[in-house]
Backbone atoms as SQL, in Angstrom:
CREATE TABLE atoms (id INTEGER PRIMARY KEY, chain TEXT, resi INTEGER, resn TEXT, atom TEXT, x REAL, y REAL, z REAL);
INSERT INTO atoms VALUES
  (1, 'A', 1, 'UNK', 'N', 42.612, -33.716, -99.581),
  (2, 'A', 1, 'UNK', 'CA', 41.243, -33.994, -98.510),
  (3, 'A', 1, 'UNK', 'C', 40.904, -32.726, -98.208),
  (4, 'A', 2, 'UNK', 'N', 39.630, -31.896, -97.850),
  (5, 'A', 2, 'UNK', 'CA', 39.374, -30.714, -97.376),
  (6, 'A', 2, 'UNK', 'C', 39.799, -30.923, -96.008),
  (7, 'A', 3, 'UNK', 'N', 39.718, -29.683, -95.244),
  (8, 'A', 3, 'UNK', 'CA', 39.462, -29.899, -93.737),
  (9, 'A', 3, 'UNK', 'C', 38.264, -29.721, -93.098),
  (10, 'A', 4, 'UNK', 'N', 38.164, -31.003, -92.003),
  (11, 'A', 4, 'UNK', 'CA', 36.692, -30.806, -91.693),
  (12, 'A', 4, 'UNK', 'C', 36.802, -29.599, -90.815),
  (13, 'A', 5, 'UNK', 'N', 35.496, -29.140, -90.584),
  (14, 'A', 5, 'UNK', 'CA', 35.239, -27.860, -89.996),
  (15, 'A', 5, 'UNK', 'C', 34.540, -28.268, -88.519),
  (16, 'A', 6, 'UNK', 'N', 34.663, -27.867, -87.695),
  (17, 'A', 6, 'UNK', 'CA', 34.107, -28.259, -86.144),
  (18, 'A', 6, 'UNK', 'C', 32.942, -27.666, -85.942),
  (19, 'A', 7, 'UNK', 'N', 32.059, -27.880, -85.093),
  (20, 'A', 7, 'UNK', 'CA', 30.911, -27.674, -84.675),
  (21, 'A', 7, 'UNK', 'C', 30.537, -25.899, -84.721),
  (22, 'A', 8, 'UNK', 'N', 32.062, -25.225, -83.714),
  (23, 'A', 8, 'UNK', 'CA', 31.891, -23.793, -83.490),
  (24, 'A', 8, 'UNK', 'C', 31.836, -22.880, -84.644),
  (25, 'A', 9, 'UNK', 'N', 33.132, -23.523, -85.901),
  (26, 'A', 9, 'UNK', 'CA', 33.062, -23.021, -86.954),
  (27, 'A', 9, 'UNK', 'C', 31.995, -23.000, -88.168),
  (28, 'A', 10, 'UNK', 'N', 31.127, -24.112, -87.713),
  (29, 'A', 10, 'UNK', 'CA', 29.716, -24.138, -88.666),
  (30, 'A', 10, 'UNK', 'C', 29.173, -23.182, -88.189),
  (31, 'A', 11, 'UNK', 'N', 28.920, -23.086, -87.000),
  (32, 'A', 11, 'UNK', 'CA', 27.820, -22.118, -86.081),
  (33, 'A', 11, 'UNK', 'C', 28.533, -20.999, -86.721),
  (34, 'A', 12, 'UNK', 'N', 29.455, -20.317, -86.630),
  (35, 'A', 12, 'UNK', 'CA', 29.876, -19.051, -86.695),
  (36, 'A', 12, 'UNK', 'C', 29.669, -18.416, -88.176),
  (37, 'A', 13, 'UNK', 'N', 30.056, -19.758, -89.206),
  (38, 'A', 13, 'UNK', 'CA', 29.827, -19.503, -90.795),
  (39, 'A', 13, 'UNK', 'C', 28.248, -19.458, -91.168),
  (40, 'A', 14, 'UNK', 'N', 27.448, -20.115, -90.047),
  (41, 'A', 14, 'UNK', 'CA', 25.965, -20.059, -90.414),
  (42, 'A', 14, 'UNK', 'C', 25.382, -18.576, -89.969),
  (43, 'A', 15, 'UNK', 'N', 25.999, -18.012, -88.845),
  (44, 'A', 15, 'UNK', 'CA', 25.372, -16.688, -88.623),
  (45, 'A', 15, 'UNK', 'C', 26.234, -15.911, -88.828),
  (46, 'A', 16, 'UNK', 'N', 27.356, -15.626, -89.419),
  (47, 'A', 16, 'UNK', 'CA', 27.961, -14.879, -90.029),
  (48, 'A', 16, 'UNK', 'C', 27.016, -13.931, -91.258),
  (49, 'A', 17, 'UNK', 'N', 27.391, -12.487, -90.922),
  (50, 'A', 17, 'UNK', 'CA', 26.472, -11.412, -91.944),
  (51, 'A', 17, 'UNK', 'C', 25.002, -11.575, -91.425),
  (52, 'A', 18, 'UNK', 'N', 24.901, -12.269, -90.592),
  (53, 'A', 18, 'UNK', 'CA', 23.240, -11.849, -90.275),
  (54, 'A', 18, 'UNK', 'C', 23.463, -11.649, -88.381),
  (55, 'A', 19, 'UNK', 'N', 22.833, -10.620, -88.005),
  (56, 'A', 19, 'UNK', 'CA', 22.728, -9.772, -86.752),
  (57, 'A', 19, 'UNK', 'C', 21.852, -10.522, -85.969),
  (58, 'A', 20, 'UNK', 'N', 20.406, -10.242, -85.874),
  (59, 'A', 20, 'UNK', 'CA', 19.497, -10.976, -85.509),
  (60, 'A', 20, 'UNK', 'C', 18.261, -11.269, -86.702),
  (61, 'A', 21, 'UNK', 'N', 18.431, -12.431, -86.519),
  (62, 'A', 21, 'UNK', 'CA', 17.090, -12.485, -87.486),
  (63, 'A', 21, 'UNK', 'C', 15.465, -12.752, -86.957),
  (64, 'A', 22, 'UNK', 'N', 14.707, -12.129, -87.123),
  (65, 'A', 22, 'UNK', 'CA', 13.117, -12.144, -86.357),
  (66, 'A', 22, 'UNK', 'C', 12.356, -12.813, -87.158),
  (67, 'A', 23, 'UNK', 'N', 11.765, -13.679, -86.682),
  (68, 'A', 23, 'UNK', 'CA', 10.483, -14.728, -87.320),
  (69, 'A', 23, 'UNK', 'C', 9.560, -13.382, -87.724),
  (70, 'A', 24, 'UNK', 'N', 8.926, -13.359, -88.659),
  (71, 'A', 24, 'UNK', 'CA', 7.563, -12.615, -89.188),
  (72, 'A', 24, 'UNK', 'C', 6.375, -12.950, -88.265),
  (73, 'A', 25, 'UNK', 'N', 5.901, -14.344, -88.111),
  (74, 'A', 25, 'UNK', 'CA', 5.002, -14.775, -87.735),
  (75, 'A', 25, 'UNK', 'C', 4.646, -14.359, -86.088),
  (76, 'A', 26, 'UNK', 'N', 5.844, -14.741, -85.372),
  (77, 'A', 26, 'UNK', 'CA', 5.864, -14.841, -83.842),
  (78, 'A', 26, 'UNK', 'C', 6.859, -13.723, -83.230),
  (79, 'A', 27, 'UNK', 'N', 7.697, -13.025, -84.215),
  (80, 'A', 27, 'UNK', 'CA', 8.178, -11.758, -83.569),
  (81, 'A', 27, 'UNK', 'C', 9.487, -12.189, -82.696),
  (82, 'A', 28, 'UNK', 'N', 9.815, -13.591, -82.679),
  (83, 'A', 28, 'UNK', 'CA', 11.058, -13.743, -81.723),
  (84, 'A', 28, 'UNK', 'C', 12.469, -14.033, -82.647),
  (85, 'A', 29, 'UNK', 'N', 13.355, -14.131, -81.924),
  (86, 'A', 29, 'UNK', 'CA', 14.701, -14.480, -82.441),
  (87, 'A', 29, 'UNK', 'C', 14.782, -15.705, -83.058),
  (88, 'A', 30, 'UNK', 'N', 15.054, -16.025, -84.133),
  (89, 'A', 30, 'UNK', 'CA', 15.356, -17.238, -84.669),
  (90, 'A', 30, 'UNK', 'C', 16.866, -17.466, -84.158),
  (91, 'A', 31, 'UNK', 'N', 16.922, -18.966, -83.504),
  (92, 'A', 31, 'UNK', 'CA', 18.064, -19.037, -83.168),
  (93, 'A', 31, 'UNK', 'C', 18.390, -20.800, -83.874),
  (94, 'A', 32, 'UNK', 'N', 19.946, -20.918, -84.008),
  (95, 'A', 32, 'UNK', 'CA', 20.288, -22.162, -84.761),
  (96, 'A', 32, 'UNK', 'C', 20.807, -23.057, -83.928),
  (97, 'A', 33, 'UNK', 'N', 20.307, -24.339, -83.961),
  (98, 'A', 33, 'UNK', 'CA', 20.671, -25.445, -82.583),
  (99, 'A', 33, 'UNK', 'C', 21.335, -26.574, -83.509),
  (100, 'A', 34, 'UNK', 'N', 21.869, -27.562, -82.861),
  (101, 'A', 34, 'UNK', 'CA', 22.364, -28.733, -83.445),
  (102, 'A', 34, 'UNK', 'C', 21.535, -29.726, -82.740),
  (103, 'A', 35, 'UNK', 'N', 20.685, -30.431, -83.670),
  (104, 'A', 35, 'UNK', 'CA', 20.123, -31.826, -83.151),
  (105, 'A', 35, 'UNK', 'C', 20.558, -33.014, -83.581),
  (106, 'A', 36, 'UNK', 'N', 20.297, -34.166, -83.270),
  (107, 'A', 36, 'UNK', 'CA', 20.695, -35.341, -83.801),
  (108, 'A', 36, 'UNK', 'C', 19.393, -36.083, -83.993),
  (109, 'A', 37, 'UNK', 'N', 19.100, -36.593, -85.054),
  (110, 'A', 37, 'UNK', 'CA', 17.971, -37.107, -85.461),
  (111, 'A', 37, 'UNK', 'C', 18.462, -38.794, -85.914),
  (112, 'A', 38, 'UNK', 'N', 17.769, -39.892, -85.340),
  (113, 'A', 38, 'UNK', 'CA', 17.728, -41.055, -86.072),
  (114, 'A', 38, 'UNK', 'C', 17.544, -41.362, -87.642),
  (115, 'A', 39, 'UNK', 'N', 18.305, -41.712, -88.381),
  (116, 'A', 39, 'UNK', 'CA', 17.815, -42.236, -89.804),
  (117, 'A', 39, 'UNK', 'C', 18.005, -43.615, -90.185),
  (118, 'A', 40, 'UNK', 'N', 17.257, -44.324, -90.730),
  (119, 'A', 40, 'UNK', 'CA', 17.345, -45.936, -90.919),
  (120, 'A', 40, 'UNK', 'C', 17.401, -46.005, -92.457),
  (121, 'A', 41, 'UNK', 'N', 18.772, -46.671, -92.794),
  (122, 'A', 41, 'UNK', 'CA', 19.438, -46.812, -93.993),
  (123, 'A', 41, 'UNK', 'C', 20.317, -48.239, -94.016),
  (124, 'A', 42, 'UNK', 'N', 19.895, -49.165, -94.899),
  (125, 'A', 42, 'UNK', 'CA', 20.162, -50.455, -95.266),
  (126, 'A', 42, 'UNK', 'C', 19.854, -51.531, -93.939),
  (127, 'A', 43, 'UNK', 'N', 18.733, -51.002, -93.367),
  (128, 'A', 43, 'UNK', 'CA', 18.423, -52.188, -92.089),
  (129, 'A', 43, 'UNK', 'C', 19.108, -51.664, -90.889),
  (130, 'A', 44, 'UNK', 'N', 19.575, -50.477, -90.621),
  (131, 'A', 44, 'UNK', 'CA', 20.678, -50.174, -89.539),
  (132, 'A', 44, 'UNK', 'C', 20.117, -48.673, -89.531),
  (133, 'A', 45, 'UNK', 'N', 20.090, -48.521, -88.008),
  (134, 'A', 45, 'UNK', 'CA', 19.838, -47.019, -87.644),
  (135, 'A', 45, 'UNK', 'C', 21.224, -46.435, -87.256),
  (136, 'A', 46, 'UNK', 'N', 21.396, -44.915, -87.774),
  (137, 'A', 46, 'UNK', 'CA', 22.439, -44.049, -87.431),
  (138, 'A', 46, 'UNK', 'C', 21.906, -43.093, -86.990),
  (139, 'A', 47, 'UNK', 'N', 23.163, -42.181, -86.227),
  (140, 'A', 47, 'UNK', 'CA', 22.558, -40.732, -86.147),
  (141, 'A', 47, 'UNK', 'C', 22.846, -39.675, -87.383),
  (142, 'A', 48, 'UNK', 'N', 21.808, -38.808, -87.349),
  (143, 'A', 48, 'UNK', 'CA', 22.286, -37.752, -88.200),
  (144, 'A', 48, 'UNK', 'C', 21.885, -36.206, -87.763),
  (145, 'A', 49, 'UNK', 'N', 23.404, -35.608, -88.053),
  (146, 'A', 49, 'UNK', 'CA', 23.552, -34.331, -87.245),
  (147, 'A', 49, 'UNK', 'C', 23.049, -33.237, -87.910),
  (148, 'A', 50, 'UNK', 'N', 22.139, -32.327, -87.251),
  (149, 'A', 50, 'UNK', 'CA', 21.538, -31.032, -88.170),
  (150, 'A', 50, 'UNK', 'C', 21.729, -30.130, -87.528),
  (151, 'A', 51, 'UNK', 'N', 22.025, -28.808, -88.217),
  (152, 'A', 51, 'UNK', 'CA', 21.413, -27.534, -87.709),
  (153, 'A', 51, 'UNK', 'C', 20.435, -26.892, -88.221),
  (154, 'A', 52, 'UNK', 'N', 19.492, -26.793, -86.834),
  (155, 'A', 52, 'UNK', 'CA', 18.074, -26.416, -87.031),
  (156, 'A', 52, 'UNK', 'C', 18.037, -24.860, -86.712),
  (157, 'A', 53, 'UNK', 'N', 17.168, -23.938, -87.601),
  (158, 'A', 53, 'UNK', 'CA', 16.915, -22.873, -86.904),
  (159, 'A', 53, 'UNK', 'C', 15.558, -23.232, -86.682),
  (160, 'A', 54, 'UNK', 'N', 15.442, -22.263, -85.056),
  (161, 'A', 54, 'UNK', 'CA', 13.956, -22.286, -84.526),
  (162, 'A', 54, 'UNK', 'C', 13.481, -20.961, -83.763),
  (163, 'A', 55, 'UNK', 'N', 12.564, -21.001, -83.657),
  (164, 'A', 55, 'UNK', 'CA', 12.010, -20.382, -82.796),
  (165, 'A', 55, 'UNK', 'C', 10.675, -20.574, -82.134),
  (166, 'A', 56, 'UNK', 'N', 9.721, -19.832, -81.763),
  (167, 'A', 56, 'UNK', 'CA', 8.780, -19.955, -80.775),
  (168, 'A', 56, 'UNK', 'C', 7.581, -20.559, -81.674),
  (169, 'A', 57, 'UNK', 'N', 7.637, -20.444, -82.857),
  (170, 'A', 57, 'UNK', 'CA', 6.624, -20.850, -84.089),
  (171, 'A', 57, 'UNK', 'C', 6.940, -22.800, -84.049),
  (172, 'A', 58, 'UNK', 'N', 8.148, -23.212, -84.095),
  (173, 'A', 58, 'UNK', 'CA', 8.450, -24.611, -84.375),
  (174, 'A', 58, 'UNK', 'C', 9.037, -25.016, -83.020),
  (175, 'A', 59, 'UNK', 'N', 9.281, -24.283, -82.109),
  (176, 'A', 59, 'UNK', 'CA', 10.123, -24.875, -80.963),
  (177, 'A', 59, 'UNK', 'C', 9.750, -26.066, -80.602),
  (178, 'A', 60, 'UNK', 'N', 8.353, -26.130, -80.313),
  (179, 'A', 60, 'UNK', 'CA', 7.206, -27.639, -79.453),
  (180, 'A', 60, 'UNK', 'C', 7.673, -28.616, -80.757),
  (181, 'A', 61, 'UNK', 'N', 7.689, -28.433, -81.861),
  (182, 'A', 61, 'UNK', 'CA', 7.705, -29.569, -82.980),
  (183, 'A', 61, 'UNK', 'C', 9.212, -30.164, -82.575),
  (184, 'A', 62, 'UNK', 'N', 9.946, -29.280, -82.700),
  (185, 'A', 62, 'UNK', 'CA', 11.405, -29.792, -82.875),
  (186, 'A', 62, 'UNK', 'C', 12.154, -30.476, -81.693),
  (187, 'A', 63, 'UNK', 'N', 12.092, -29.516, -80.304),
  (188, 'A', 63, 'UNK', 'CA', 12.350, -29.702, -79.146),
  (189, 'A', 63, 'UNK', 'C', 11.148, -30.710, -78.117),
  (190, 'A', 64, 'UNK', 'N', 10.086, -30.650, -78.647),
  (191, 'A', 64, 'UNK', 'CA', 8.985, -31.718, -78.338),
  (192, 'A', 64, 'UNK', 'C', 8.990, -33.129, -78.369);
């Protein structure tokens, strides 16, 4: 069985090789955050953890 990665390891891997990514639309830095969304499966609700890239363009949609 493979070793489970921690959040810090996943974040480091997602940002490795990339210094600062700038959004071409709003000219702000794109940040990676971890969010928890609810998903409905088989009549039950469960949390779904995701890594999401946000900038000023989609900040209100994701965090609002």
